[in-house]
C-alpha positions in Angstrom: 203.4 191.9 189.2 206.0 194.1 191.2 205.3 194.5 194.8 206.0 198.6 194.3 203.9 198.5 191.5 201.0 197.4 193.2 202.1 199.9 196.6 202.1 202.6 194.1 198.2 201.6 193.3 197.0 201.0 196.6 198.3 204.8 197.6 197.0 206.7 194.0 193.5 204.7 194.5 192.9 205.3 198.6 193.8 209.1 197.6 192.6 209.3 194.8 195.2 211.5 193.1 198.6 211.2 191.4 199.3 214.5 192.8 198.8 213.9 196.6 201.1 210.3 196.6 203.0 210.9 194.4 203.8 213.3 197.2 203.5 210.9 200.3 205.5 208.0 198.5 208.7 211.0 197.7 208.1 209.0 193.8 208.3 211.9 190.6 204.8 211.8 189.5 205.3 210.2 186.1 207.8 207.1 187.4 204.6 207.0 189.2 202.4 206.9 186.4 205.1 205.1 184.1 204.4 201.4 186.6 201.1 202.1 187.1 200.4 202.0 183.2 203.0 198.7 183.6 200.6 197.0 186.0 198.1 197.7 183.8 199.9 196.2 180.2 200.7 193.3 182.5 197.3 192.5 183.7 195.5 193.8 180.7 193.0 196.2 182.6 192.6 199.6 182.8 192.8 199.7 186.3 192.1 204.1 186.8 189.9 206.6 185.5 191.5 209.8 185.6 189.6 213.0 185.6 190.3 216.3 186.7 189.4 216.0 189.7 192.2 212.9 190.6 192.1 209.5 189.5 188.7 206.4 190.7 189.6 203.4 190.3 187.9 200.7 188.1 185.6 197.6 188.5 189.3 195.6 187.6 190.5 198.3 189.9 188.2 198.1 192.2 188.7 194.0 192.4 192.8 194.7 192.4 192.6 197.5 195.7 191.2 195.5 197.6 193.2 192.6 197.5 196.4 194.4 197.2 195.0 195.7 200.9 195.9 192.3 201.9 199.0 190.9 200.2 201.4 194.5 200.7 199.5 193.8 204.5 200.8 190.5 204.9 204.3 191.0 203.9 203.7 193.6 205.9 202.9 190.8 208.8 205.5 188.4 207.9 208.5 191.2 207.7 207.2 192.1 211.3 206.8 188.0 212.3 210.4 187.6 211.9 211.2 190.0 213.2 209.7 189.0 215.8 211.4 185.6 215.6 215.0 187.1 216.3 213.2 188.6 219.4 212.0 192.3 218.3 208.9 193.9 217.4 209.7 196.2 214.0 208.2 198.1 212.0 207.3 201.0 211.7 204.0 203.0 213.4 201.5 206.1 213.0 199.7 208.3 215.3 197.1 210.5 214.8 196.9 212.6 218.2 194.5 215.9 219.0 196.0 219.4 219.4 195.0 219.5 223.4 196.6 215.9 224.3 199.9 216.5 222.0 202.2 218.7 224.6 201.0 216.6 226.9 201.7 213.0 226.2 204.8 213.1 223.0 207.4 213.1 224.9 206.3 210.7 227.4 205.2 208.3 224.3 208.1 208.5 222.7 210.3 207.3 225.8 207.6 204.5 226.4 207.9 203.6 222.5 211.5 203.2 223.1 211.7 201.5 225.7 209.0 198.5 224.9 208.9 199.4 221.1 213.4 199.7 220.4 212.9 198.2 217.1 209.5 199.9 215.8 209.5 203.7 214.0 207.5 206.1 215.5 205.6 208.8 213.2 203.8 210.5 215.3 200.8 213.2 213.5 198.9 216.8 214.6 195.8 217.3 214.0 192.4 218.5 214.0 190.0 215.5 214.4 188.8 216.0 210.7 192.4 215.0 209.6 193.1 212.2 212.0 189.4 210.4 209.6 191.3 210.9 206.8 194.7 209.7 207.9 193.2 207.0 208.8 191.2 206.3 205.2 193.6 206.8 203.2 195.6 204.2 205.5 198.5 207.7 206.2 197.7 206.5 209.7 197.4 203.5 211.8 195.5 204.7 214.5 194.9 207.9 216.4 193.4 209.6 219.7 190.0 211.5 218.9 187.0 212.6 220.7 184.2 211.6 220.6 184.8 209.5 217.0 180.6 208.4 216.5 180.5 205.4 215.2 181.8 203.4 212.0 182.0 200.4 209.5 184.6 201.6 208.6 186.8 202.4 212.2 187.3 199.6 215.4 187.6 201.4 218.5 188.4 201.1 221.8 187.5 203.8 224.9 191.0 205.1 226.4 189.2 208.1 229.1 185.9 209.5 229.6 186.9 214.2 230.1 184.8 215.7 231.8 184.6 220.0 229.8 185.6 222.9 231.5 185.2 226.2 231.7 188.6 228.3 230.9 188.9 232.1 231.3 190.8 234.6 232.0 192.9 234.7 235.4 193.6 239.2 235.6 195.1 237.9 239.4 197.6 236.0 238.0 200.8 236.2 239.3 202.4 234.7 235.2 204.6 231.9 237.9 202.2 229.5 239.1 202.2 226.4 237.7 198.2 225.5 238.3 195.7 227.3 237.2 193.4 228.6 239.3 190.0 227.0 240.3 187.0 228.3 240.8 183.6 228.4 241.8 181.0 225.6 239.5 179.1 226.8 236.7 175.9 225.7 235.3 175.8 225.1 231.8 172.6 227.4 231.1 174.8 230.8 232.1 177.6 229.0 229.9 175.9 229.6 227.0 175.1 233.7 227.7 179.2 234.2 228.3 180.7 235.5 225.1 183.1 231.9 223.4 186.0 231.3 221.2 185.7 227.9 219.8 187.1 225.0 217.0 184.9 225.5 213.7 182.2 222.8 212.7 182.6 219.7 212.9 185.4 220.0 215.3 184.2 217.0 218.7 184.4 219.5 221.2 182.5 222.2 219.0 179.1 219.1 218.4 179.3 218.2 222.0 178.8 221.9 223.3 176.7 223.3 221.7 174.6 218.9 221.4 174.5 219.2 225.7 173.1 223.2 224.9 170.5 222.7 222.8 169.5 219.9 224.6 168.3 222.9 228.0 166.9 225.1 225.2 170.1 227.4 224.2 172.8 227.9 221.9 176.0 228.9 222.6 177.3 232.6 222.4 180.1 232.3 219.5 182.2 234.9 219.7 185.0 233.4 217.3 185.8 230.5 215.9 189.1 229.7 215.8 190.2 225.9 214.7 193.5 225.5 216.9 194.2 224.9 220.5 197.3 227.3 221.6 195.4 229.6 219.4 192.3 230.0 221.4 193.9 229.5 224.5 195.9 232.6 224.1 193.1 234.4 222.8 191.3 233.6 226.4 195.0 234.7 227.7 193.7 238.2 227.3 191.0 237.9 228.3 188.7 238.0 225.0 186.3 235.3 225.2 185.9 232.1 226.6 186.7 228.4 226.1 185.1 225.5 227.3 188.2 222.4 227.0 188.9 219.5 229.4 191.5 221.9 231.8 194.6 218.8 230.6 194.6 221.2 227.4 196.4 223.8 229.6 199.6 221.4 229.8 200.4 223.5 226.7 201.4 226.8 228.7 203.8 227.3 231.2 202.0 229.5 233.7 198.7 228.1 233.7 198.4 230.0 236.6 197.5 233.1 233.7 193.9 231.5 233.2 190.8 230.1 235.3 188.7 226.8 235.3 185.8 226.0 236.8 183.2 223.2 236.9 180.2 223.0 233.9 177.4 221.3 236.2 173.3 221.0 235.5 174.4 219.3 232.8 178.3 217.9 232.9 179.7 217.7 229.4 181.4 214.9 229.4 183.8 213.5 226.0 185.3 209.9 225.3 188.8 209.8 224.3 188.7 207.2 222.0 191.4 204.7 220.4 190.8 204.4 217.3 192.2 202.6 214.4 190.9 201.1 210.4 188.2 198.7 210.1 189.6 197.6 206.7 193.0 196.1 207.6 193.8 193.8 210.1 196.5 195.2 213.1 200.6 194.0 212.6 201.4 192.9 216.6 203.2 195.6 216.7 200.2 198.0 216.1 198.8 195.4 218.6 201.7 196.9 221.0 202.4 200.2 220.4 197.9 200.0 220.9 198.9 199.3 225.0 201.7 201.8 225.3 199.4 204.3 223.8 196.3 203.0 226.0 199.4 203.3 229.2 200.8 206.8 228.1 197.2 208.1 227.7 195.8 207.3 231.3 199.2 208.1 232.8 199.1 211.4 231.6 195.8 212.8 232.1 195.6 211.4 235.9 198.7 212.4 237.0 
């Protein structure tokens, strides 16, 4: 059994598609199909059922998928431990970041990796929670920073921070040169519910949290626009087209945050948990564990600076 064939099979089985696996592996689809077919011939088993919607593991394929993940992980672990024996942690680490944090922590995170894990190869991906969950499930991400991910048997997680969501609005008195958003008097959640809001669509973590807190006081958000893009939301708010409910540090995405006002929300406050999440199906390597420490340090320093 060839390790490359095993890697190809695991990727197709996890992604449920020869086409997606071909793109992910950067291997021509005919070559990918041929290698998996050779593996099936060697094992004398059909490993995948091909249909119009993709590829699904057979019972034999499910068994090989379970063992194959472990084999490939052990190979990666062995390589990393041999590298560690030479005095350096190495290997690839892929991390997912939410848009609200990416600008704030990308540069500090890369600098910290260069200092603490100089032999590791870092891959950063920005996306909303649904994309991050999918990346963790498929193995494209080793870990992700997520808001309120919810309990799952497929995920391990640790709390990084608890953030308070604020009402972010257009500041009509802005000079366009200030480095900080203008603070404004606190506002009740009941009053926030009466404002035209620009929110991401469900199942975005912030959207679900906001709706849940409003439902608890017998209200619903007045959603004027659904926009799945942080910068797009804030640009619309900047033009006075509505209000946003986000952590105040998301304004770090703008060079002139004084074009916004920030109001604390009370009765009740809206608290969001920021979590570091990784797959429970794959053992973590020594490099990944060190990477988790680096991510935790950088995120906390950036948020509370």
